[in-house]
PAVO-568032 format. One record per residue (C-alpha): residue in one letter; residue number from 1; x negated, y negated, z. Coordinates in steps of 0.2 Angstrom, whole numbers. Layout:
N
{pado: A; roba: NUM; X: X; Y: Y; Z: Z}
...
END
This chain:
58
{pado: X; roba: 1; X: -57; Y: 40; Z: 44}
{pado: X; roba: 2; X: -56; Y: 22; Z: 47}
{pado: X; roba: 3; X: -66; Y: 10; Z: 39}
{pado: X; roba: 4; X: -79; Y: 4; Z: 51}
{pado: X; roba: 5; X: -74; Y: -14; Z: 55}
{pado: X; roba: 6; X: -95; Y: -19; Z: 58}
{pado: X; roba: 7; X: -98; Y: -37; Z: 61}
{pado: X; roba: 8; X: -108; Y: -43; Z: 44}
{pado: X; roba: 9; X: -127; Y: -44; Z: 49}
{pado: X; roba: 10; X: -135; Y: -63; Z: 50}
{pado: X; roba: 11; X: -117; Y: -71; Z: 47}
{pado: X; roba: 12; X: -125; Y: -87; Z: 53}
{pado: X; roba: 13; X: -136; Y: -89; Z: 40}
{pado: X; roba: 14; X: -120; Y: -91; Z: 26}
{pado: X; roba: 15; X: -121; Y: -108; Z: 36}
{pado: X; roba: 16; X: -102; Y: -108; Z: 37}
{pado: X; roba: 17; X: -90; Y: -118; Z: 46}
{pado: X; roba: 18; X: -85; Y: -113; Z: 64}
{pado: X; roba: 19; X: -69; Y: -112; Z: 60}
{pado: X; roba: 20; X: -71; Y: -103; Z: 44}
{pado: X; roba: 21; X: -81; Y: -91; Z: 54}
{pado: X; roba: 22; X: -66; Y: -88; Z: 68}
{pado: X; roba: 23; X: -53; Y: -86; Z: 50}
{pado: X; roba: 24; X: -67; Y: -72; Z: 46}
{pado: X; roba: 25; X: -64; Y: -64; Z: 60}
{pado: X; roba: 26; X: -45; Y: -65; Z: 62}
{pado: X; roba: 27; X: -43; Y: -60; Z: 46}
{pado: X; roba: 28; X: -52; Y: -44; Z: 47}
{pado: X; roba: 29; X: -46; Y: -41; Z: 67}
{pado: X; roba: 30; X: -28; Y: -44; Z: 52}
{pado: X; roba: 31; X: -31; Y: -32; Z: 41}
{pado: X; roba: 32; X: -39; Y: -19; Z: 54}
{pado: X; roba: 33; X: -58; Y: -22; Z: 42}
{pado: X; roba: 34; X: -75; Y: -27; Z: 41}
{pado: X; roba: 35; X: -80; Y: -47; Z: 40}
{pado: X; roba: 36; X: -89; Y: -39; Z: 25}
{pado: X; roba: 37; X: -71; Y: -32; Z: 17}
{pado: X; roba: 38; X: -66; Y: -49; Z: 20}
{pado: X; roba: 39; X: -78; Y: -61; Z: 9}
{pado: X; roba: 40; X: -79; Y: -46; Z: -4}
{pado: X; roba: 41; X: -62; Y: -48; Z: -7}
{pado: X; roba: 42; X: -59; Y: -66; Z: -7}
{pado: X; roba: 43; X: -75; Y: -67; Z: -19}
{pado: X; roba: 44; X: -65; Y: -57; Z: -27}
{pado: X; roba: 45; X: -54; Y: -66; Z: -29}
{pado: X; roba: 46; X: -62; Y: -81; Z: -32}
{pado: X; roba: 47; X: -69; Y: -72; Z: -51}
{pado: X; roba: 48; X: -51; Y: -64; Z: -54}
{pado: X; roba: 49; X: -44; Y: -86; Z: -53}
{pado: X; roba: 50; X: -60; Y: -90; Z: -64}
{pado: X; roba: 51; X: -57; Y: -77; Z: -78}
{pado: X; roba: 52; X: -68; Y: -65; Z: -73}
{pado: X; roba: 53; X: -68; Y: -48; Z: -74}
{pado: X; roba: 54; X: -70; Y: -39; Z: -58}
{pado: X; roba: 55; X: -75; Y: -20; Z: -55}
{pado: X; roba: 56; X: -72; Y: -12; Z: -37}
{pado: X; roba: 57; X: -83; Y: 2; Z: -30}
{pado: X; roba: 58; X: -74; Y: 17; Z: -21}
END
C-alpha cells in the first residue's frame, strides 16, 4: 500500500522561506512521500549527525 502524500497542516507556522517550501515539495514529489516524511527524515539525519540516538517507529 503506498504511503500518503498528504501535506503538512499549518506548514506556514514553520515560517519557512519560500525556497525551503519549494524544496520540501520537490523532495516529497521526487521520493513519492509526504511532506511530513521529508521533515522527519531531515530531522533524524540532523540528530544522527549531532551524535544523538534516533529510534525510528514503524
